[in-house]
MIDOSE-1310 file (N, C-alpha, C; in nm, 2 decimals, decimal comma, always signed):
residues 308
msal	+3,39/+7,40/+13,56/+3,27/+7,37/+13,65/+3,21/+7,51/+13,69; +3,07/+7,51/+13,69/+3,00/+7,63/+13,74/+3,04/+7,66/+13,88; +3,03/+7,79/+13,91/+3,07/+7,83/+14,05/+2,97/+7,77/+14,15; +2,84/+7,74/+14,11/+2,75/+7,68/+14,20/+2,71/+7,54/+14,15
snqr	+2,71/+7,45/+14,24/+2,68/+7,31/+14,21/+2,58/+7,25/+14,30; +2,51/+7,14/+14,26/+2,41/+7,08/+14,35/+2,47/+6,98/+14,44; +2,60/+6,97/+14,44/+2,68/+6,89/+14,54/+2,81/+6,96/+14,58; +2,86/+6,92/+14,69/+2,98/+6,99/+14,74/+3,10/+6,96/+14,64
vayf	+3,18/+7,06/+14,63/+3,30/+7,05/+14,55/+3,42/+7,08/+14,63; +3,54/+7,03/+14,58/+3,66/+7,05/+14,66/+3,77/+7,09/+14,56; +3,88/+7,15/+14,62/+4,00/+7,17/+14,54/+4,09/+7,05/+14,55; +4,13/+7,00/+14,43/+4,22/+6,89/+14,42/+4,33/+6,91/+14,32
ngki	+4,45/+6,94/+14,37/+4,56/+6,95/+14,28/+4,54/+7,05/+14,16; +4,49/+7,16/+14,20/+4,47/+7,27/+14,09/+4,34/+7,28/+14,03; +4,25/+7,18/+14,06/+4,12/+7,18/+13,99/+4,01/+7,18/+14,10; +3,89/+7,24/+14,06/+3,77/+7,23/+14,14/+3,69/+7,12/+14,09
vper	+3,66/+7,02/+14,17/+3,59/+6,90/+14,13/+3,49/+6,85/+14,23; +3,39/+6,78/+14,19/+3,29/+6,72/+14,29/+3,37/+6,63/+14,39; +3,33/+6,63/+14,51/+3,40/+6,55/+14,61/+3,43/+6,41/+14,57; +3,34/+6,34/+14,50/+3,36/+6,20/+14,47/+3,47/+6,18/+14,37
evvi	+3,51/+6,29/+14,30/+3,62/+6,28/+14,20/+3,76/+6,31/+14,27; +3,76/+6,33/+14,40/+3,89/+6,35/+14,47/+3,94/+6,20/+14,50; +4,03/+6,15/+14,42/+4,08/+6,01/+14,43/+4,23/+6,01/+14,45; +4,27/+5,96/+14,56/+4,41/+5,95/+14,60/+4,47/+5,81/+14,56
pfrd	+4,58/+5,80/+14,49/+4,64/+5,67/+14,46/+4,67/+5,59/+14,58; +4,66/+5,46/+14,57/+4,68/+5,37/+14,69/+4,83/+5,38/+14,73; +4,92/+5,42/+14,64/+5,06/+5,43/+14,68/+5,09/+5,57/+14,74; +4,99/+5,65/+14,76/+5,02/+5,78/+14,83/+5,07/+5,76/+14,97
rsft	+5,17/+5,83/+15,01/+5,24/+5,81/+15,13/+5,15/+5,84/+15,26; +5,05/+5,92/+15,24/+4,96/+5,94/+15,35/+4,88/+5,82/+15,38; +4,85/+5,74/+15,27/+4,78/+5,61/+15,29/+4,87/+5,50/+15,34; +4,99/+5,50/+15,29/+5,08/+5,39/+15,32/+5,16/+5,41/+15,45
kgdg	+5,18/+5,54/+15,49/+5,26/+5,57/+15,60/+5,21/+5,68/+15,69; +5,09/+5,74/+15,66/+5,04/+5,85/+15,74/+5,12/+5,97/+15,72; +5,18/+5,99/+15,61/+5,28/+6,09/+15,58/+5,21/+6,22/+15,52; +5,15/+6,30/+15,61/+5,08/+6,41/+15,56/+5,04/+6,50/+15,67
vfdm	+5,00/+6,62/+15,64/+4,95/+6,72/+15,74/+4,82/+6,78/+15,70; +4,75/+6,83/+15,80/+4,62/+6,90/+15,76/+4,59/+7,00/+15,87; +4,49/+7,08/+15,84/+4,43/+7,18/+15,93/+4,29/+7,19/+15,90; +4,21/+7,24/+16,00/+4,07/+7,26/+15,99/+4,03/+7,39/+16,06
trsf	+3,95/+7,47/+16,00/+3,88/+7,58/+16,06/+3,73/+7,56/+16,04; +3,65/+7,66/+16,08/+3,51/+7,65/+16,06/+3,46/+7,79/+16,02; +3,34/+7,79/+15,98/+3,27/+7,92/+15,95/+3,18/+7,95/+16,07; +3,15/+8,08/+16,09/+3,05/+8,13/+16,18/+2,96/+8,22/+16,09
ngri	+2,83/+8,18/+16,09/+2,73/+8,25/+16,00/+2,78/+8,26/+15,86; +2,84/+8,15/+15,81/+2,89/+8,14/+15,68/+3,02/+8,21/+15,65; +3,08/+8,27/+15,75/+3,21/+8,34/+15,73/+3,32/+8,26/+15,80; +3,43/+8,24/+15,72/+3,54/+8,16/+15,77/+3,61/+8,23/+15,88
fkid	+3,65/+8,15/+15,99/+3,70/+8,21/+16,11/+3,85/+8,19/+16,12; +3,92/+8,30/+16,14/+4,07/+8,30/+16,17/+4,14/+8,22/+16,07; +4,12/+8,24/+15,94/+4,18/+8,16/+15,84/+4,33/+8,19/+15,84; +4,37/+8,31/+15,87/+4,52/+8,35/+15,87/+4,59/+8,26/+15,98
ehid	+4,53/+8,25/+16,10/+4,59/+8,18/+16,20/+4,60/+8,03/+16,17; +4,49/+7,98/+16,11/+4,49/+7,83/+16,08/+4,59/+7,80/+15,97; +4,60/+7,89/+15,87/+4,70/+7,86/+15,76/+4,84/+7,88/+15,81; +4,86/+7,97/+15,90/+4,99/+7,99/+15,96/+5,03/+7,86/+16,03
rfyr	+4,94/+7,80/+16,11/+4,97/+7,68/+16,18/+4,99/+7,56/+16,08; +4,91/+7,56/+15,97/+4,92/+7,46/+15,87/+5,06/+7,46/+15,80; +5,11/+7,58/+15,77/+5,24/+7,59/+15,71/+5,36/+7,56/+15,81; +5,33/+7,58/+15,94/+5,43/+7,54/+16,04/+5,44/+7,39/+16,04
slry	+5,32/+7,32/+16,03/+5,32/+7,18/+16,02/+5,39/+7,13/+15,89; +5,37/+7,20/+15,78/+5,44/+7,16/+15,66/+5,59/+7,17/+15,67; +5,64/+7,28/+15,74/+5,78/+7,30/+15,76/+5,84/+7,20/+15,85; +5,77/+7,16/+15,95/+5,81/+7,06/+16,05/+5,83/+6,93/+15,98
tqid	+5,74/+6,89/+15,89/+5,75/+6,76/+15,82/+5,82/+6,77/+15,69; +5,87/+6,89/+15,65/+5,95/+6,91/+15,53/+5,87/+6,86/+15,41; +5,74/+6,90/+15,40/+5,66/+6,88/+15,28/+5,64/+7,01/+15,21; +5,66/+7,01/+15,08/+5,64/+7,12/+14,99/+5,50/+7,10/+14,92
cglk	+5,40/+7,18/+14,95/+5,27/+7,17/+14,89/+5,27/+7,24/+14,76; +5,37/+7,32/+14,73/+5,37/+7,39/+14,60/+5,29/+7,52/+14,59; +5,23/+7,56/+14,71/+5,15/+7,68/+14,71/+5,19/+7,77/+14,82; +5,18/+7,90/+14,80/+5,21/+8,00/+14,91/+5,09/+8,01/+15,00
pkkm	+5,12/+8,05/+15,12/+5,01/+8,06/+15,22/+4,89/+8,15/+15,17; +4,93/+8,26/+15,10/+4,82/+8,35/+15,05/+4,73/+8,28/+14,95; +4,79/+8,19/+14,87/+4,71/+8,12/+14,77/+4,62/+8,02/+14,84; +4,67/+7,95/+14,95/+4,60/+7,85/+15,02/+4,48/+7,92/+15,09
ieis	+4,49/+8,04/+15,13/+4,38/+8,12/+15,19/+4,28/+8,15/+15,09; +4,32/+8,19/+14,97/+4,23/+8,22/+14,86/+4,15/+8,10/+14,82; +4,22/+7,98/+14,81/+4,15/+7,86/+14,77/+4,05/+7,82/+14,88; +4,08/+7,83/+15,01/+3,99/+7,80/+15,12/+3,87/+7,88/+15,11
edil	+3,89/+8,01/+15,09/+3,77/+8,10/+15,08/+3,68/+8,07/+14,96; +3,75/+8,04/+14,85/+3,68/+8,00/+14,73/+3,59/+7,88/+14,75; +3,65/+7,78/+14,81/+3,57/+7,65/+14,83/+3,45/+7,68/+14,92; +3,47/+7,76/+15,03/+3,36/+7,80/+15,11/+3,25/+7,87/+15,03
drnr	+3,29/+7,96/+14,94/+3,20/+8,04/+14,86/+3,12/+7,94/+14,77; +3,19/+7,85/+14,71/+3,13/+7,76/+14,61/+3,03/+7,66/+14,68; +3,04/+7,64/+14,81/+2,96/+7,54/+14,88/+2,86/+7,60/+14,98; +2,87/+7,73/+15,00/+2,79/+7,80/+15,10/+2,64/+7,78/+15,07
hllg	+2,60/+7,79/+14,95/+2,46/+7,78/+14,91/+2,40/+7,65/+14,95; +2,48/+7,55/+14,98/+2,42/+7,41/+15,01/+2,39/+7,40/+15,16; +2,43/+7,50/+15,24/+2,40/+7,50/+15,38/+2,26/+7,52/+15,41; +2,20/+7,46/+15,51/+2,07/+7,49/+15,55/+2,07/+7,61/+15,64
pded	+1,95/+7,66/+15,69/+1,95/+7,77/+15,78/+2,03/+7,75/+15,91; +2,11/+7,85/+15,95/+2,18/+7,84/+16,07/+2,28/+7,72/+16,08; +2,33/+7,69/+15,97/+2,44/+7,58/+15,96/+2,57/+7,64/+15,92; +2,68/+7,57/+15,95/+2,81/+7,62/+15,91/+2,90/+7,50/+15,87
ywia	+3,01/+7,53/+15,82/+3,10/+7,43/+15,76/+3,23/+7,42/+15,85; +3,29/+7,29/+15,85/+3,43/+7,27/+15,87/+3,50/+7,30/+15,73; +3,61/+7,37/+15,73/+3,69/+7,38/+15,61/+3,83/+7,33/+15,63; +3,87/+7,23/+15,55/+3,99/+7,16/+15,58/+4,09/+7,18/+15,46
qrvs	+4,22/+7,19/+15,50/+4,33/+7,19/+15,41/+4,41/+7,06/+15,44; +4,44/+6,98/+15,33/+4,50/+6,85/+15,35/+4,61/+6,83/+15,25; +4,73/+6,79/+15,29/+4,84/+6,77/+15,20/+4,92/+6,64/+15,24; +4,94/+6,56/+15,14/+5,02/+6,44/+15,16/+5,16/+6,46/+15,09
rgvd	+5,26/+6,39/+15,12/+5,38/+6,40/+15,05/+5,38/+6,36/+14,91; +5,28/+6,27/+14,88/+5,27/+6,22/+14,74/+5,29/+6,07/+14,73; +5,30/+6,03/+14,60/+5,31/+5,89/+14,57/+5,45/+5,84/+14,58; +5,47/+5,72/+14,64/+5,59/+5,65/+14,64/+5,59/+5,56/+14,52
avgd	+5,64/+5,61/+14,41/+5,63/+5,54/+14,28/+5,75/+5,45/+14,26; +5,72/+5,33/+14,21/+5,82/+5,23/+14,18/+5,89/+5,28/+14,05; +5,81/+5,34/+13,96/+5,86/+5,39/+13,84/+5,79/+5,34/+13,71; +5,72/+5,23/+13,72/+5,65/+5,17/+13,60/+5,50/+5,18/+13,61
egwe	+5,45/+5,25/+13,71/+5,30/+5,25/+13,72/+5,23/+5,36/+13,63; +5,31/+5,46/+13,59/+5,25/+5,56/+13,50/+5,17/+5,66/+13,57; +5,19/+5,69/+13,70/+5,12/+5,79/+13,77/+5,14/+5,92/+13,71; +5,04/+6,00/+13,68/+5,05/+6,13/+13,62/+5,10/+6,24/+13,73
hvka	+5,07/+6,21/+13,85/+5,10/+6,31/+13,96/+5,17/+6,23/+14,08; +5,29/+6,26/+14,10/+5,37/+6,20/+14,21/+5,41/+6,30/+14,31; +5,39/+6,43/+14,29/+5,42/+6,53/+14,39/+5,32/+6,53/+14,50; +5,32/+6,63/+14,59/+5,23/+6,64/+14,70/+5,09/+6,65/+14,65
nviv	+5,00/+6,57/+14,71/+4,86/+6,58/+14,68/+4,79/+6,69/+14,77; +4,72/+6,78/+14,72/+4,67/+6,89/+14,79/+4,51/+6,90/+14,78; +4,45/+6,90/+14,89/+4,30/+6,90/+14,89/+4,25/+7,00/+14,98; +4,15/+7,08/+14,94/+4,08/+7,17/+15,03/+3,93/+7,14/+15,01
dcvp	+3,87/+7,11/+15,13/+3,73/+7,06/+15,12/+3,65/+7,12/+15,24; +3,52/+7,10/+15,24/+3,44/+7,14/+15,35/+3,33/+7,04/+15,37; +3,28/+7,04/+15,50/+3,17/+6,95/+15,53/+3,09/+7,01/+15,64; +2,96/+6,99/+15,64/+2,87/+7,06/+15,74/+2,91/+7,01/+15,88
lphk	+2,91/+7,10/+15,98/+2,93/+7,07/+16,12/+2,82/+6,98/+16,17; +2,85/+6,89/+16,26/+2,76/+6,79/+16,31/+2,67/+6,85/+16,43; +2,59/+6,95/+16,40/+2,52/+7,02/+16,50/+2,42/+6,93/+16,57; +2,34/+6,85/+16,49/+2,24/+6,77/+16,55/+2,30/+6,66/+16,64
erar	+2,41/+6,59/+16,58/+2,47/+6,48/+16,65/+2,53/+6,52/+16,79; +2,57/+6,64/+16,80/+2,64/+6,68/+16,92/+2,56/+6,78/+17,01; +2,44/+6,80/+16,98/+2,36/+6,90/+17,05/+2,35/+6,87/+17,20; +2,33/+6,75/+17,23/+2,31/+6,71/+17,38/+2,43/+6,75/+17,46
lyrd	+2,55/+6,76/+17,40/+2,67/+6,79/+17,48/+2,66/+6,93/+17,55; +2,58/+7,02/+17,49/+2,57/+7,15/+17,56/+2,46/+7,15/+17,66; +2,37/+7,05/+17,66/+2,26/+7,04/+17,76/+2,31/+6,95/+17,87; +2,38/+6,84/+17,84/+2,41/+6,74/+17,94/+2,56/+6,75/+17,98
gmrv	+2,64/+6,82/+17,90/+2,78/+6,83/+17,93/+2,86/+6,71/+17,87; +2,98/+6,73/+17,84/+3,07/+6,62/+17,79/+3,12/+6,53/+17,90; +3,13/+6,40/+17,87/+3,18/+6,31/+17,97/+3,33/+6,27/+17,92; +3,42/+6,30/+18,01/+3,56/+6,28/+17,97/+3,62/+6,16/+18,05
vvpp	+3,69/+6,08/+17,97/+3,76/+5,97/+18,03/+3,91/+5,97/+17,99; +4,00/+5,95/+18,09/+4,14/+5,95/+18,06/+4,18/+5,80/+18,03; +4,23/+5,77/+17,91/+4,26/+5,64/+17,87/+4,40/+5,60/+17,92; +4,44/+5,47/+17,92/+4,58/+5,43/+17,95/+4,68/+5,48/+17,85
trrv	+4,64/+5,49/+17,73/+4,74/+5,53/+17,62/+4,77/+5,68/+17,65; +4,90/+5,71/+17,65/+4,94/+5,85/+17,67/+4,97/+5,92/+17,53; +4,97/+6,05/+17,54/+5,00/+6,13/+17,42/+5,15/+6,11/+17,38; +5,18/+6,10/+17,25/+5,32/+6,09/+17,21/+5,40/+6,20/+17,26
apsm	+5,52/+6,17/+17,32/+5,60/+6,28/+17,38/+5,66/+6,37/+17,28; +5,67/+6,50/+17,31/+5,74/+6,59/+17,21/+5,88/+6,56/+17,18; +5,95/+6,48/+17,27/+6,08/+6,44/+17,24/+6,09/+6,33/+17,13; +5,97/+6,28/+17,10/+5,96/+6,18/+16,99/+5,90/+6,23/+16,86
lspr	+5,79/+6,30/+16,88/+5,72/+6,36/+16,76/+5,63/+6,47/+16,82; +5,66/+6,59/+16,77/+5,59/+6,71/+16,83/+5,44/+6,71/+16,81; +5,36/+6,72/+16,92/+5,22/+6,73/+16,90/+5,18/+6,87/+16,85; +5,27/+6,96/+16,84/+5,24/+7,10/+16,79/+5,21/+7,10/+16,64
akmh	+5,25/+7,00/+16,57/+5,22/+6,99/+16,43/+5,10/+6,90/+16,41; +5,01/+6,94/+16,32/+4,88/+6,87/+16,30/+4,90/+6,77/+16,18; +4,93/+6,65/+16,22/+4,97/+6,55/+16,12/+4,87/+6,44/+16,10; +4,89/+6,36/+16,00/+4,79/+6,25/+15,97/+4,81/+6,13/+16,06
qymn	+4,92/+6,12/+16,14/+4,94/+6,00/+16,23/+4,85/+6,02/+16,35; +4,73/+5,97/+16,34/+4,63/+5,98/+16,45/+4,61/+5,86/+16,53; +4,69/+5,75/+16,50/+4,66/+5,62/+16,57/+4,68/+5,64/+16,72; +4,77/+5,72/+16,77/+4,78/+5,74/+16,91/+4,65/+5,79/+16,97
lila	+4,59/+5,88/+16,90/+4,46/+5,94/+16,95/+4,34/+5,85/+16,93; +4,35/+5,77/+16,82/+4,24/+5,68/+16,78/+4,23/+5,57/+16,89; +4,35/+5,51/+16,92/+4,35/+5,41/+17,03/+4,30/+5,46/+17,16; +4,34/+5,58/+17,19/+4,29/+5,64/+17,32/+4,14/+5,66/+17,32
dmqa	+4,09/+5,71/+17,21/+3,94/+5,72/+17,20/+3,87/+5,59/+17,21; +3,92/+5,48/+17,15/+3,86/+5,35/+17,16/+3,86/+5,30/+17,31; +3,97/+5,33/+17,38/+3,99/+5,29/+17,52/+3,89/+5,37/+17,61; +3,87/+5,50/+17,58/+3,78/+5,58/+17,66/+3,63/+5,53/+17,63
kavd	+3,60/+5,50/+17,51/+3,46/+5,45/+17,47/+3,43/+5,31/+17,52; +3,54/+5,23/+17,55/+3,52/+5,10/+17,61/+3,47/+5,12/+17,75; +3,50/+5,23/+17,82/+3,46/+5,26/+17,95/+3,32/+5,32/+17,95; +3,30/+5,42/+17,86/+3,18/+5,49/+17,84/+3,16/+5,52/+17,69
geaw	+3,06/+5,46/+17,63/+3,04/+5,47/+17,49/+3,03/+5,61/+17,43; +2,99/+5,71/+17,52/+2,98/+5,84/+17,48/+3,09/+5,93/+17,53; +3,20/+5,87/+17,58/+3,30/+5,95/+17,64/+3,39/+6,01/+17,53; +3,46/+6,12/+17,57/+3,56/+6,19/+17,49/+3,69/+6,16/+17,57
sill	+3,80/+6,13/+17,50/+3,92/+6,10/+17,57/+4,01/+6,23/+17,59; +4,07/+6,24/+17,70/+4,18/+6,34/+17,72/+4,30/+6,26/+17,77; +4,41/+6,26/+17,69/+4,53/+6,18/+17,72/+4,62/+6,25/+17,82; +4,70/+6,18/+17,89/+4,80/+6,23/+17,98/+4,93/+6,24/+17,89
deng	+5,02/+6,33/+17,93/+5,15/+6,34/+17,87/+5,25/+6,25/+17,93; +5,37/+6,25/+17,89/+5,47/+6,16/+17,94/+5,50/+6,18/+18,09; +5,46/+6,29/+18,14/+5,49/+6,32/+18,29/+5,37/+6,30/+18,37; +5,26/+6,25/+18,31/+5,14/+6,22/+18,39/+5,05/+6,34/+18,41
nlae	+5,07/+6,45/+18,34/+4,98/+6,56/+18,34/+4,88/+6,55/+18,22; +4,77/+6,63/+18,23/+4,68/+6,63/+18,13/+4,74/+6,69/+18,00; +4,70/+6,63/+17,89/+4,75/+6,69/+17,76/+4,64/+6,74/+17,67; +4,58/+6,65/+17,59/+4,48/+6,69/+17,50/+4,40/+6,57/+17,45
gtgs	+4,29/+6,59/+17,37/+4,22/+6,48/+17,31/+4,23/+6,50/+17,16; +4,15/+6,42/+17,09/+4,14/+6,43/+16,94/+4,08/+6,57/+16,90; +4,17/+6,66/+16,86/+4,12/+6,79/+16,81/+4,07/+6,87/+16,92; +4,10/+6,85/+17,05/+4,04/+6,92/+17,16/+4,15/+6,96/+17,27
nifl	+4,13/+7,07/+17,33/+4,21/+7,12/+17,44/+4,12/+7,13/+17,56; +4,18/+7,11/+17,68/+4,11/+7,10/+17,80/+4,15/+7,22/+17,89; +4,05/+7,27/+17,97/+4,07/+7,38/+18,06/+4,00/+7,34/+18,20; +4,07/+7,38/+18,31/+4,02/+7,35/+18,44/+3,99/+7,49/+18,51
vkdg	+3,89/+7,49/+18,59/+3,85/+7,62/+18,66/+3,86/+7,58/+18,81; +3,93/+7,66/+18,89/+3,93/+7,64/+19,03/+3,94/+7,78/+19,10; +3,84/+7,81/+19,19/+3,84/+7,93/+19,26/+3,85/+8,05/+19,17; +3,78/+8,04/+19,06/+3,77/+8,16/+18,96/+3,89/+8,17/+18,87
rvrt	+3,99/+8,08/+18,88/+4,10/+8,09/+18,79/+4,10/+7,97/+18,69; +4,15/+8,00/+18,57/+4,15/+7,90/+18,47/+4,29/+7,85/+18,43; +4,31/+7,72/+18,42/+4,44/+7,67/+18,38/+4,42/+7,57/+18,26; +4,52/+7,57/+18,17/+4,52/+7,48/+18,06/+4,66/+7,43/+18,04
prer	+4,67/+7,30/+17,99/+4,81/+7,25/+17,97/+4,90/+7,33/+17,88; +5,03/+7,32/+17,91/+5,13/+7,40/+17,84/+5,13/+7,36/+17,69; +5,17/+7,46/+17,61/+5,17/+7,44/+17,47/+5,26/+7,33/+17,42; +5,37/+7,31/+17,49/+5,47/+7,21/+17,45/+5,42/+7,07/+17,43
yvlp	+5,31/+7,04/+17,51/+5,26/+6,90/+17,51/+5,13/+6,89/+17,43; +5,08/+6,99/+17,36/+4,96/+6,99/+17,29/+4,96/+7,06/+17,16; +4,87/+7,03/+17,07/+4,85/+7,11/+16,95/+4,79/+7,25/+17,00; +4,85/+7,36/+16,97/+4,80/+7,49/+17,02/+4,68/+7,53/+16,94
gvsr	+4,56/+7,49/+16,99/+4,44/+7,51/+16,91/+4,41/+7,66/+16,89; +4,35/+7,69/+16,78/+4,31/+7,83/+16,76/+4,19/+7,86/+16,85; +4,10/+7,77/+16,87/+3,99/+7,79/+16,97/+4,05/+7,81/+17,11; +4,15/+7,74/+17,14/+4,22/+7,75/+17,27/+4,28/+7,89/+17,28
atvi	+4,34/+7,94/+17,18/+4,40/+8,07/+17,18/+4,30/+8,18/+17,19; +4,18/+8,16/+17,13/+4,07/+8,26/+17,13/+4,01/+8,26/+17,27; +4,00/+8,15/+17,34/+3,96/+8,15/+17,48/+4,05/+8,23/+17,57; +4,18/+8,21/+17,55/+4,28/+8,29/+17,62/+4,27/+8,43/+17,59
evaa	+4,24/+8,47/+17,47/+4,22/+8,61/+17,43/+4,10/+8,67/+17,50; +3,98/+8,60/+17,49/+3,86/+8,66/+17,55/+3,86/+8,66/+17,70; +3,94/+8,56/+17,76/+3,95/+8,56/+17,91/+4,02/+8,69/+17,95; +4,13/+8,72/+17,88/+4,20/+8,85/+17,92/+4,11/+8,97/+17,90
kigi	+4,03/+8,97/+17,80/+3,94/+9,08/+17,77/+3,84/+9,10/+17,87; +3,78/+9,00/+17,93/+3,68/+9,01/+18,03/+3,73/+9,00/+18,17; +3,86/+8,98/+18,19/+3,92/+8,99/+18,32/+3,92/+8,86/+18,40; +3,91/+8,75/+18,33/+3,92/+8,62/+18,40/+4,07/+8,57/+18,40
plee	+4,13/+8,54/+18,51/+4,27/+8,50/+18,51/+4,28/+8,36/+18,45; +4,38/+8,35/+18,36/+4,40/+8,22/+18,29/+4,55/+8,20/+18,27; +4,60/+8,08/+18,29/+4,74/+8,06/+18,28/+4,76/+7,92/+18,21; +4,87/+7,90/+18,14/+4,92/+7,77/+18,10/+5,00/+7,71/+18,21
advd	+4,97/+7,59/+18,24/+5,04/+7,52/+18,36/+5,02/+7,37/+18,35; +5,11/+7,30/+18,42/+5,09/+7,16/+18,44/+4,97/+7,13/+18,52; +4,88/+7,05/+18,47/+4,76/+7,01/+18,55/+4,75/+6,86/+18,54; +4,72/+6,80/+18,66/+4,72/+6,65/+18,67/+4,58/+6,60/+18,70
lyda	+4,57/+6,47/+18,73/+4,44/+6,41/+18,76/+4,38/+6,47/+18,89; +4,47/+6,50/+18,99/+4,42/+6,56/+19,11/+4,35/+6,69/+19,08; +4,42/+6,78/+19,00/+4,36/+6,91/+18,96/+4,22/+6,89/+18,89; +4,22/+6,79/+18,81/+4,09/+6,77/+18,74/+3,98/+6,72/+18,83
stad	+4,02/+6,63/+18,92/+3,92/+6,57/+19,01/+3,87/+6,67/+19,11; +3,94/+6,78/+19,14/+3,90/+6,88/+19,24/+3,86/+7,01/+19,17; +3,85/+7,01/+19,04/+3,82/+7,13/+18,97/+3,67/+7,17/+19,00; +3,64/+7,30/+19,00/+3,51/+7,35/+19,01/+3,43/+7,33/+18,88
eifv	+3,51/+7,35/+18,77/+3,45/+7,34/+18,63/+3,56/+7,29/+18,54; +3,51/+7,22/+18,44/+3,60/+7,18/+18,33/+3,53/+7,20/+18,20; +3,61/+7,25/+18,10/+3,55/+7,27/+17,97/+3,65/+7,23/+17,86; +3,61/+7,20/+17,74/+3,69/+7,16/+17,63/+3,67/+7,26/+17,52
tsts	+3,78/+7,29/+17,45/+3,76/+7,37/+17,32/+3,80/+7,29/+17,20; +3,74/+7,32/+17,09/+3,78/+7,25/+16,96/+3,72/+7,34/+16,85; +3,76/+7,31/+16,73/+3,71/+7,39/+16,62/+3,56/+7,38/+16,60; +3,51/+7,26/+16,61/+3,37/+7,24/+16,59/+3,28/+7,28/+16,71
lvvc	+3,32/+7,23/+16,83/+3,25/+7,26/+16,95/+3,27/+7,39/+17,01; +3,38/+7,45/+16,98/+3,42/+7,59/+17,02/+3,45/+7,58/+17,18; +3,35/+7,60/+17,26/+3,36/+7,58/+17,40/+3,25/+7,49/+17,45; +3,28/+7,38/+17,51/+3,18/+7,28/+17,55/+3,21/+7,24/+17,70
pvsk	+3,11/+7,25/+17,78/+3,13/+7,21/+17,92/+3,14/+7,06/+17,94; +3,22/+7,03/+18,05/+3,24/+6,89/+18,09/+3,16/+6,86/+18,21; +3,07/+6,76/+18,21/+2,99/+6,73/+18,33/+3,05/+6,62/+18,42; +3,12/+6,52/+18,35/+3,18/+6,42/+18,43/+3,33/+6,40/+18,39
fnga	+3,41/+6,37/+18,48/+3,56/+6,34/+18,45/+3,59/+6,21/+18,52; +3,62/+6,11/+18,44/+3,65/+5,97/+18,49/+3,54/+5,92/+18,57; +3,42/+5,95/+18,53/+3,30/+5,90/+18,60/+3,24/+5,98/+18,71; +3,32/+6,08/+18,76/+3,28/+6,16/+18,87/+3,22/+6,29/+18,82
vvgd	+3,12/+6,34/+18,89/+3,06/+6,47/+18,86/+3,16/+6,58/+18,88; +3,17/+6,67/+18,79/+3,26/+6,78/+18,80/+3,19/+6,89/+18,88; +3,26/+6,94/+18,99/+3,22/+7,05/+19,07/+3,08/+7,02/+19,14; +2,99/+7,11/+19,13/+2,86/+7,10/+19,19/+2,76/+7,04/+19,09
gvvp	+2,80/+7,00/+18,97/+2,72/+6,94/+18,87/+2,64/+7,04/+18,78; +2,66/+7,17/+18,80/+2,59/+7,27/+18,71/+2,66/+7,27/+18,58; +2,59/+7,26/+18,47/+2,64/+7,27/+18,33/+2,57/+7,37/+18,25; +2,64/+7,47/+18,20/+2,78/+7,50/+18,22/+2,80/+7,58/+18,36
gpit	+2,92/+7,57/+18,41/+2,95/+7,65/+18,53/+2,96/+7,79/+18,50; +2,97/+7,88/+18,61/+2,96/+8,03/+18,58/+3,08/+8,08/+18,50; +3,20/+8,03/+18,52/+3,32/+8,08/+18,45/+3,31/+8,03/+18,30; +3,27/+7,91/+18,28/+3,25/+7,85/+18,15/+3,15/+7,93/+18,07
krlt	+3,04/+7,96/+18,15/+2,93/+8,04/+18,08/+2,97/+8,18/+18,04; +3,05/+8,24/+18,13/+3,10/+8,38/+18,09/+3,19/+8,37/+17,97; +3,28/+8,28/+17,97/+3,37/+8,26/+17,86/+3,30/+8,23/+17,73; +3,20/+8,14/+17,74/+3,12/+8,10/+17,62/+3,05/+8,23/+17,56
qayi	+2,99/+8,31/+17,65/+2,92/+8,43/+17,61/+3,01/+8,53/+17,54; +3,13/+8,54/+17,60/+3,23/+8,63/+17,55/+3,28/+8,58/+17,41; +3,29/+8,45/+17,39/+3,33/+8,40/+17,26/+3,22/+8,42/+17,16; +3,09/+8,40/+17,20/+2,98/+8,42/+17,11/+2,98/+8,56/+17,06
ehvd	+3,00/+8,66/+17,15/+3,01/+8,80/+17,11/+3,13/+8,83/+17,02; +3,24/+8,76/+17,05/+3,36/+8,78/+16,97/+3,34/+8,74/+16,82; +3,27/+8,63/+16,80/+3,25/+8,58/+16,67/+3,12/+8,62/+16,61; +3,04/+8,69/+16,69/+2,90/+8,73/+16,64/+2,82/+8,61/+16,59
cdfv	+2,82/+8,50/+16,66/+2,75/+8,39/+16,62/+2,72/+8,30/+16,75; +2,59/+8,27/+16,77/+2,56/+8,19/+16,89/+2,57/+8,05/+16,86; +2,69/+8,00/+16,87/+2,72/+7,86/+16,83/+2,65/+7,76/+16,92; +2,62/+7,80/+17,05/+2,55/+7,71/+17,14/+2,41/+7,69/+17,09
rqyt	+2,35/+7,80/+17,05/+2,21/+7,78/+16,99/+2,21/+7,70/+16,86; +2,32/+7,71/+16,78/+2,33/+7,63/+16,66/+2,31/+7,48/+16,69; +2,37/+7,45/+16,80/+2,36/+7,30/+16,85/+2,23/+7,28/+16,92; +2,19/+7,35/+17,02/+2,08/+7,32/+17,11/+1,95/+7,33/+17,04
rhla	+1,94/+7,41/+16,93/+1,81/+7,42/+16,86/+1,76/+7,28/+16,81; +1,86/+7,19/+16,79/+1,82/+7,06/+16,75/+1,76/+6,97/+16,86; +1,77/+7,01/+16,98/+1,72/+6,94/+17,09/+1,57/+6,93/+17,09; +1,51/+7,04/+17,04/+1,36/+7,05/+17,03/+1,30/+6,94/+16,94
């Protein structure tokens, strides 16, 4: 296949193919049992962000689940960069991609089906970030609802591995949206402290200090780690700590981090206005600006330009 195509292409088990040709057998364990892992990063101004950190986390997930993808981390990085290169020309002005690495354990073969490939299925793909769909979150703030479903406890299944078993988070999202159709869920952990949402970490600001849930109970997001990094750089005190519903209800500011949204302010928590209602708050604004400078990309403008 030509290096440039008029449609997005993906890596699939050693080949570069159009996305529609990535076909997983129905006996694949990721489909039948949710037995797989994945990771996602994004690009800024068409440049892939912290690929080393994402691939390192991806291979920790593979080790935790004892899945052999058949590729070394260096090769997975090369493939990810190649897929971005092959699809970059399809982006519009001021757009960026999610870049994903996905691995399932493979096919549970009975033995008489004649599957040509029963080992791990490996996919690397990219998709444009939903800038237009999420633009209003930076103007109006995100509305967070805590659902009754709690995050799976680390004594049962570690949240630090990014795995395909998302039903815990899916049910939580459905419960949150039943309260507010545009809400984002943040689950509690087994102890009643705030944990995380689907692909997102939460931060609370009180009296100029920032706190975020401890790593043991959440997926340690790369965006989360970058906020911790830039906070130290600009002198904003930040700590990992247990934070509960009282802390959230009395916070001056709340914001969420994720690969796609990066840093996004929260305007309401369980229906109540956060702080004095200013979106974003002063600490969130400082951290957002520091992050923008760190990645040399105004991701807020990438979203808010669609509001016009």
